[in-house]
C-alpha positions in Angstrom: -55.7 3.9 42.7 -54.7 0.6 44.0 -55.8 -0.4 40.9 -53.2 1.5 39.2 -50.9 0.5 41.2 -51.2 -2.8 39.8 -52.1 -2.1 36.5 -49.0 0.3 35.8 -45.9 -2.7 37.1 -48.3 -5.1 35.1 -48.3 -3.9 31.9 -44.3 -3.2 31.9 -43.9 -6.7 32.5 -46.8 -7.9 29.9 -44.2 -5.7 27.5 -41.4 -6.4 29.0 -42.2 -10.2 28.6 -43.7 -9.5 24.6 -40.4 -7.8 23.7 -38.2 -10.7 25.4 -40.4 -13.0 22.9 -40.1 -10.8 20.0 -36.2 -11.2 20.6 -36.6 -15.1 21.0 -38.4 -15.6 18.3 -35.3 -14.0 15.5 -32.8 -16.3 15.3 -30.8 -14.7 12.2 -28.4 -17.1 10.5 -26.2 -15.4 7.5 -23.7 -17.1 7.9 -19.9 -16.9 6.8 -21.3 -13.3 5.9 -18.4 -10.9 6.1 -19.2 -6.9 8.3 -16.5 -5.6 5.6 -16.0 -6.2 1.8 -14.2 -8.4 0.4 -10.7 -7.7 -0.7 -8.7 -8.3 -4.2 -10.6 -10.7 -6.7 -13.1 -13.0 -5.8 -14.3 -15.0 -9.3 -12.6 -17.5 -10.3 -12.3 -16.8 -14.3 -13.1 -21.3 -14.8 -17.0 -19.4 -12.8 -19.2 -20.6 -16.0 -21.4 -17.3 -15.7 -18.2 -15.4 -16.4 -17.4 -17.4 -19.5 -20.4 -16.6 -20.6 -19.3 -12.4 -20.5 -15.6 -12.8 -20.8 -14.8 -15.0 -23.3 -11.8 -17.3 -23.7 -10.7 -15.4 -27.0 -12.2 -12.6 -29.2 -12.6 -12.0 -32.3 -13.1 -9.3 -34.5 -13.3 -9.5 -38.9 -9.7 -9.1 -40.0 -9.1 -8.3 -44.8 -5.9 -10.6 -44.7 -6.4 -12.6 -42.0 -10.6 -13.5 -41.5 -11.0 -13.8 -38.6 -8.2 -11.6 -35.8 -8.5 -13.6 -32.5 -6.9 -12.6 -29.5 -7.0 -13.8 -26.1 -8.3 -12.0 -23.0 -6.1 -11.3 -20.3 -8.5 -10.5 -16.7 -6.6 -8.1 -14.3 -8.8 -7.7 -11.9 -12.4 -9.8 -11.4 -14.0 -9.0 -8.2 -17.5 -9.7 -7.5 -18.9 -9.2 -4.2 -22.6 -9.5 -2.8 -24.6 -7.6 0.4 -27.6 -7.7 2.3 -28.4 -5.5 5.1 -29.9 -7.6 8.5 -32.9 -4.8 9.6 -32.8 -5.2 13.4 -37.0 -4.7 14.9 -38.5 -2.0 16.8 -38.8 -4.6 19.7 -34.3 -4.4 19.5 -34.7 -1.4 21.6 -32.1 0.4 22.4 -29.6 -2.3 21.1 -31.6 -1.8 17.2 -29.6 -0.9 14.0 -28.8 -2.4 11.2 -25.9 -4.2 9.9 -24.6 -4.5 5.7 -23.1 -8.3 5.7 -21.1 -8.9 2.2 -19.9 -11.8 0.5 -18.2 -13.0 -2.5 -20.5 -16.6 -2.5 -23.6 -16.5 -4.2 -25.4 -19.4 -3.1 -24.3 -18.4 0.7 -25.4 -15.2 -0.1 -29.2 -16.0 -1.6 -29.8 -18.5 1.5 -28.9 -15.3 3.3 -31.9 -14.0 2.0 -34.7 -16.8 4.1 -33.7 -14.4 6.9 -37.1 -12.3 7.3 -35.3 -9.9 8.7 -32.7 -9.3 5.1 -33.5 -6.3 3.3 -32.1 -4.9 0.0 -29.9 -7.7 -1.7 -27.1 -5.9 -4.0 -23.8 -7.3 -5.8 -21.5 -5.7 -7.7 -19.4 -7.6 -10.7 -16.1 -5.3 -11.7 -14.5 -7.1 -14.7 -11.1 -5.5 -16.1 -8.2 -6.7 -18.6 -7.4 -6.5 -21.9 -6.5 -8.4 -25.1 -3.5 -9.8 -25.8 -1.1 -9.6 -29.1 -3.2 -11.8 -32.2 -3.6 -15.4 -32.3 -2.3 -15.6 -36.3 1.7 -15.7 -36.9 3.4 -13.2 -39.8 0.7 -11.9 -42.5 1.6 -9.2 -44.4 1.3 -5.4 -43.7 -2.4 -4.5 -43.7 -4.9 -1.9 -42.1 -6.8 -3.9 -39.7 -10.5 -3.0 -38.0 -10.3 -2.3 -34.2 -10.0 -4.0 -31.5 -10.6 -2.9 -27.9 -7.8 -1.6 -25.7 -7.9 -2.0 -21.8 -11.5 -2.3 -20.4 -13.6 -2.0 -17.5 -17.6 -3.5 -17.0 -19.4 -3.1 -14.3 -22.7 -5.2 -13.6 -25.4 -4.9 -11.1 -27.1 -7.5 -9.7 -30.7 -7.8 -10.2 -33.3 -10.4 -7.5 -36.8 -11.3 -9.6 -39.2 -13.7 -8.6 -39.1 -14.0 -12.5 -36.2 -14.7 -15.3 -34.5 -12.2 -16.6 -34.4 -12.0 -20.1 -30.6 -12.0 -21.8 -29.9 -8.8 -24.7 -26.2 -8.8 -25.5 -25.1 -5.1 -25.3 -25.6 -4.2 -29.3 -23.6 -4.0 -32.6 -20.8 -1.5 -32.9 -18.9 -2.7 -30.3 -15.5 -4.1 -30.7 -16.5 -6.4 -27.2 -19.2 -8.5 -28.3 -20.5 -8.4 -24.3 -24.0 -9.2 -22.5 -25.9 -6.2 -21.6 -28.3 -8.2 -19.1 -27.9 -12.4 -18.4 -29.4 -14.7 -16.3 -27.9 -16.3 -13.7 -28.9 -18.7 -11.0 -31.9 -19.7 -9.6 -32.9 -20.4 -5.8 -36.1 -22.1 -3.8 -36.3 -19.9 -0.6 -39.3 -22.3 0.8 -39.5 -19.4 3.6 -43.0 -17.6 3.5 -42.2 -14.8 3.4 -40.5 -14.6 0.3 -41.4 -15.8 -3.7 -41.2 -20.3 -4.6 -38.7 -19.4 -6.7 -36.1 -16.3 -7.1 -34.1 -15.5 -9.6 -30.8 -13.9 -9.8 -29.2 -11.8 -13.0 -26.8 -9.2 -13.7 -27.5 -6.1 -15.5 -24.6 -3.8 -17.3 -24.4 -0.2 -15.0 -21.4 1.1 -16.3 -19.0 0.3 -18.9 -15.4 1.9 -20.6 -14.4 -0.3 -23.9 -12.6 2.0 -25.6 -11.7 0.9 -29.7 -8.2 0.8 -30.8 -6.1 0.3 -33.9 -5.4 -3.9 -33.9 -1.5 -4.5 -34.5 -1.9 -7.7 -36.3 -0.6 -6.5 -39.7 1.7 -3.8 -38.7 5.4 -4.6 -40.0 
């Protein structure tokens, strides 16, 4: 009994010290992360990856004017990244996962170095429409279809291998990629691969075909 009187408090003390050490070792830093998603447009039209999806002008064949070119007007351009911060069991009563959000890709990627980082995700929403045809007046004719107001939603792909770029395919009035490689990142931490590749895969799209009015009187 005397042994138990000392063993139980000693075990509790050792357990408490062990839990405190585990908490001290967990030094998470989710720099510039927000607990709420960013609002509004978050990507500049000058972003290099963006212009690989949506060029400044889009052309389609026309029997009267050759290539009928239209400037692209961007109505929405929003890119959001997120990471789930997973607390270990040693957090005890104050344990609870939190989700952090970014609109900056490099800062988001650097946050994956945290040992508690889980489920890296990203969504990219692009909405736009084509402006009038760029050429001057032409005689009335029937032009091939253009596209009306379109909506694209891409999802982030994080992989130890680069993503193979793949076009959406023929028969669409908007020539966009189905998948594209984005950027790479060297985490330099033991629990992650030597290099991570970030890319985008088309998750959903609405690309309506509408008549082009370039040859209407």
